[in-house]
Backbone bond lengths (Angstrom), bond angles and torsions (degrees), N, CA, C in turn:
res aa  C-N    CA-C-N  psi(-1)  N-CA   C-N-CA  omega(-1)  CA-C   N-CA-C  phi
1 M - - - 1.460 - - 1.524 108.46 -
2 G 1.276 120.87 -3.59 1.448 122.59 176.06 1.523 109.99 86.24
3 I 1.309 121.96 26.76 1.459 120.40 177.17 1.555 104.34 -122.78
4 T 1.321 115.46 153.31 1.415 121.64 -179.33 1.501 116.72 -77.75
5 Q 1.246 117.32 158.43 1.455 121.09 175.50 1.464 112.97 -60.27
6 P 1.387 122.39 -39.27 1.432 120.77 176.19 1.573 112.15 -61.43
7 A 1.287 115.17 -37.94 1.535 121.48 177.57 1.521 109.30 -61.09
8 V 1.337 115.73 -45.53 1.501 117.67 178.30 1.534 111.04 -61.88
9 S 1.302 115.51 -42.20 1.451 120.55 176.08 1.494 111.03 -54.14
10 K 1.310 118.03 -47.78 1.504 123.36 -177.11 1.511 109.66 -64.17
11 Y 1.304 118.30 -37.57 1.453 120.40 176.70 1.550 110.65 -65.56
12 M 1.362 112.67 -48.75 1.494 119.41 179.72 1.527 110.84 -56.87
13 H 1.313 121.02 -36.83 1.458 125.75 -174.54 1.508 108.81 -93.28
14 K 1.325 118.27 5.35 1.502 123.33 177.79 1.572 110.72 58.07
15 K 1.342 113.91 42.57 1.463 119.25 174.67 1.543 108.90 -106.12
16 R 1.352 113.47 -0.87 1.493 120.50 179.74 1.479 107.79 -148.54
17 G 1.326 116.44 144.46 1.484 119.95 177.14 1.574 114.91 77.07
18 I 1.299 115.22 30.35 1.511 116.43 -175.14 1.525 110.39 -112.57
19 A 1.369 113.99 23.22 1.546 114.20 -177.25 1.573 105.94 -73.76
20 I 1.269 119.55 -24.42 1.495 121.81 175.99 1.491 110.45 -134.31
21 R 1.257 116.86 138.08 1.487 123.67 -178.21 1.514 108.24 -92.90
22 L 1.275 117.04 120.69 1.483 122.94 177.94 1.504 116.24 -116.13
23 E 1.408 112.32 -7.36 1.415 117.44 -178.65 1.536 109.64 -63.70
24 G 1.344 114.83 138.12 1.443 119.41 -177.51 1.562 117.54 88.16
25 V 1.361 115.24 -4.48 1.406 120.13 172.79 1.521 104.34 -87.02
26 S 1.311 120.94 111.87 1.363 128.36 -169.75 1.497 115.99 -50.32
27 Y 1.306 116.27 -49.92 1.479 119.90 -179.41 1.568 112.96 -66.90
28 V 1.381 115.35 -32.84 1.432 117.37 176.62 1.538 111.41 -74.58
29 D 1.287 117.60 -36.44 1.447 119.98 175.60 1.490 112.12 -65.22
30 E 1.357 118.11 -42.55 1.485 123.35 175.46 1.566 111.35 -59.80
31 A 1.334 114.53 -45.30 1.434 115.80 -177.04 1.576 110.15 -71.88
32 A 1.264 117.42 -34.94 1.477 119.29 174.38 1.489 112.49 -57.90
33 N 1.333 113.07 -46.37 1.543 119.65 178.06 1.521 111.58 -61.38
34 K 1.390 116.42 -41.76 1.387 115.62 -179.65 1.518 114.51 -70.75
35 I 1.300 117.62 -37.05 1.441 125.29 174.01 1.589 111.31 -61.12
36 A 1.287 114.16 -45.20 1.465 120.32 177.62 1.566 108.79 -61.07
37 A 1.342 113.85 -45.90 1.491 113.84 178.79 1.501 113.94 -62.30
38 L 1.290 116.92 -40.25 1.495 119.87 176.20 1.490 112.21 -61.77
39 L 1.323 117.85 -40.40 1.412 121.45 179.52 1.554 111.31 -64.88
40 V 1.318 113.66 -45.03 1.537 118.55 -177.92 1.504 109.95 -65.81
41 S 1.278 113.74 -40.75 1.562 116.96 -179.14 1.485 112.41 -64.45
42 G 1.337 119.67 -30.33 1.394 121.60 -177.45 1.553 110.72 75.83
43 K 1.256 119.34 7.40 1.494 121.88 -177.12 1.494 112.45 -89.23
44 A 1.300 118.28 -11.67 1.482 119.06 -176.64 1.544 108.96 -108.64
45 G 1.296 110.06 146.88 1.513 114.99 179.14 1.520 109.22 -94.77
46 K 1.328 115.28 172.22 1.490 118.33 -178.37 1.517 114.55 -57.11
47 V 1.285 115.96 -37.19 1.531 122.03 179.06 1.477 109.62 -56.66
48 Q 1.420 115.68 -49.02 1.480 120.36 -171.82 1.560 105.01 -69.94
49 I 1.341 120.35 -35.89 1.407 123.49 -176.46 1.538 107.20 -66.62
50 M 1.297 114.97 -48.59 1.454 122.76 -175.66 1.604 109.99 -64.00
51 S 1.340 113.48 -34.33 1.453 119.51 -179.61 1.588 109.58 -68.11
52 K 1.381 116.75 -39.12 1.407 119.56 176.12 1.527 112.08 -67.76
53 M 1.307 120.03 -39.41 1.447 126.99 174.77 1.530 108.30 -62.16
54 N 1.189 121.60 -41.70 1.469 125.32 179.50 1.582 109.24 -64.14
55 E 1.311 114.59 -44.62 1.485 118.24 179.75 1.492 111.84 -61.27
56 V 1.305 120.04 -39.45 1.547 118.45 178.13 1.454 110.56 -76.73
57 S 1.329 119.33 -32.91 1.477 120.80 -177.14 1.663 107.64 -66.46
58 L 1.365 113.03 -36.48 1.461 115.47 174.24 1.485 114.98 -65.42
59 R 1.333 115.23 -37.81 1.548 116.92 175.29 1.479 110.60 -67.55
60 V 1.321 120.81 -35.04 1.479 124.55 179.15 1.496 106.73 -62.15
61 R 1.342 118.02 -44.71 1.455 121.19 -178.31 1.576 109.31 -66.45
62 K 1.225 118.38 -50.26 1.511 126.44 179.41 1.536 109.62 -58.73
63 G 1.303 118.58 -38.78 1.471 120.78 176.95 1.544 115.70 -80.47
64 K 1.326 112.85 4.94 1.483 121.64 173.15 1.516 112.01 61.76
65 L 1.312 117.60 29.09 1.437 122.89 -179.12 1.521 113.63 -74.59
66 M 1.365 115.28 -11.28 1.430 121.33 179.90 1.551 113.68 -90.28
67 C 1.332 116.62 -8.11 1.471 122.98 -174.28 1.502 114.00 -59.37
68 D 1.321 117.82 -39.59 1.522 122.10 176.21 1.498 109.98 -61.85
69 L 1.252 116.81 -47.41 1.481 121.35 178.67 1.552 111.58 -59.38
70 H 1.279 114.61 -47.16 1.464 119.64 178.25 1.546 111.52 -63.13
71 R 1.305 115.84 -38.39 1.469 115.62 178.33 1.568 111.82 -66.15
72 R 1.355 115.61 -34.26 1.469 117.39 -179.88 1.594 108.01 -71.23
73 L 1.314 117.17 -40.53 1.444 121.60 -174.34 1.525 112.55 -76.02
74 E 1.343 116.66 -35.90 1.480 123.03 -176.73 1.595 109.63 -132.43
75 P 1.351 111.09 74.19 1.492 113.82 -175.91 1.551 112.95 -54.30
76 E 1.332 120.63 -29.89 1.495 118.67 -176.33 1.487 113.25 -80.84
77 L 1.364 117.69 -5.83 1.429 123.11 -179.79 1.572 108.71 -66.84
78 N 1.372 116.84 131.20 1.425 124.42 -175.92 1.590 102.75 -88.73
79 L 1.372 116.67 97.00 1.442 120.22 -177.71 1.553 113.76 -72.28
80 V 1.320 114.25 -21.69 1.455 117.75 -179.93 1.567 109.32 -64.50
81 S 1.292 116.76 -44.22 1.434 116.17 -179.52 1.518 114.66 -92.36
82 C 1.327 117.78 -3.72 1.536 123.91 -179.38 1.607 109.49 -57.82
83 R 1.230 116.62 134.94 1.449 120.29 178.91 1.542 109.30 -133.52
84 I 1.268 120.62 13.82 1.447 125.86 -175.35 1.488 110.67 -59.47
85 C 1.251 118.12 -46.34 1.464 121.47 -170.71 1.535 110.74 -79.94
86 E 1.303 115.13 -9.28 1.544 117.79 178.50 1.500 110.80 -82.33
87 A 1.367 119.47 -12.94 1.431 123.57 -175.04 1.523 110.11 -71.02
């Protein structure tokens, strides 16, 4: 996937990528397991992996799972009228 072993280690030890918690969200967990299986099998190319990652990221947006992160980053943002993730 074009990332280094140290970067993988940081993700695995939750020292990177923890701005939003997605563990326990069933469709995210399922997608992560499918992507991991594809990677381990060596049968999927980068495009297929990236496509699966894009699918789950769209569901995360449409499920409004990013709202808490946006609230922390942009406190003046009116999330009630925000429609960015619905696009």
